[in-house]
N, C-alpha and C positions, 0 to 999 in steps of 0.2 A: 228251292235252288233257283238260281238265276238262269238265264238262257245259256250260258257258257258251262252249265253243269256244276258250279261252284256253290257251296253253301253260303247264304247270305247272312251277315251278321245282324242279328236282331238284338238291339240293346234297350233296356229300359230308360223311360224319360220321367221326368216329375209332372203330375197332373198340374195343369195351370191354374187351377182353383185352389187345391188342398196341398199339393207338393208330394202325394203319395206316389211311388215308383210304379208306372205301368207300361205295359207293352202295348202297341198299337198292332193288333192281330186281326187276320181275316176269318170270319165264321165260315167253317167248311160247307155249310149248307146253302148259304145265301150270297156268300161273296161280299158281305158289308163288313166294315172295319169297326171295332170296338176296343175301347181300353180295358185291359185285362190286368189285374193287379199283380205285379212281379212277385209278392210275397205268397208263399204257400199257405192255404187257409183250411183249417179242420172242417169247416162249414162249405168249402167249395164244391162247385159242381162243373167247373170249366178244365178241360183237359188241353194242355198247349202244346204244340209242336214248334218250337223256335228254329228249327232247321227249315221248316216249310213256310212259317210265318202264319201259321193257322190255328184256330181252336175249336173245340168241339164241346158242346154241353151235353153232359151225361145225365141220364135219368133212368129210374126204375133199378132192374137187376145190375146193369153196368155201373150207375153210381154207387150202390151199394157195396158191390165188390171192390170198387176202387178205394172206398172209405174203409172197408174191412181189412183190406191187405194194401195198405199203403205204399208198400215198397214197389207195387206194380205201377203206381201213377201218383205223382204229387198234383193235388187240384188246387185251383185258383178260383177267384171270383171276378165277375164283371164289375169294373169299378163304378159303373152306374148305379149299382146296388148299394154302394158304401159311401160315396162322395157326398159330402154335405151340400154342394152346389150342383148336384145333377141336374135338377130341374132347369137350370139356366143353360144347360147344354143340350136339352132335348130338342129334336128338330120336328117339326110339324105336329 
């Protein structure tokens, strides 16, 4: 939410390299921003919260549960893992 307590509108944008729709979201643990694919993925491990503009990476039991009971969560992937031009965007 923004400082006024209103939900902010998070909309996807096309990747500047390949055109896939992505959300620019903040990782809940580090505060760093990454492109997360807008489309749901059966192989995903990223849980997104568009109201807060954040994402969480699931692993272990939490990931297994989310994949087993997909009604609980729709999973996505970090676009850096699928973009053909990902290397050109890496920093440092």
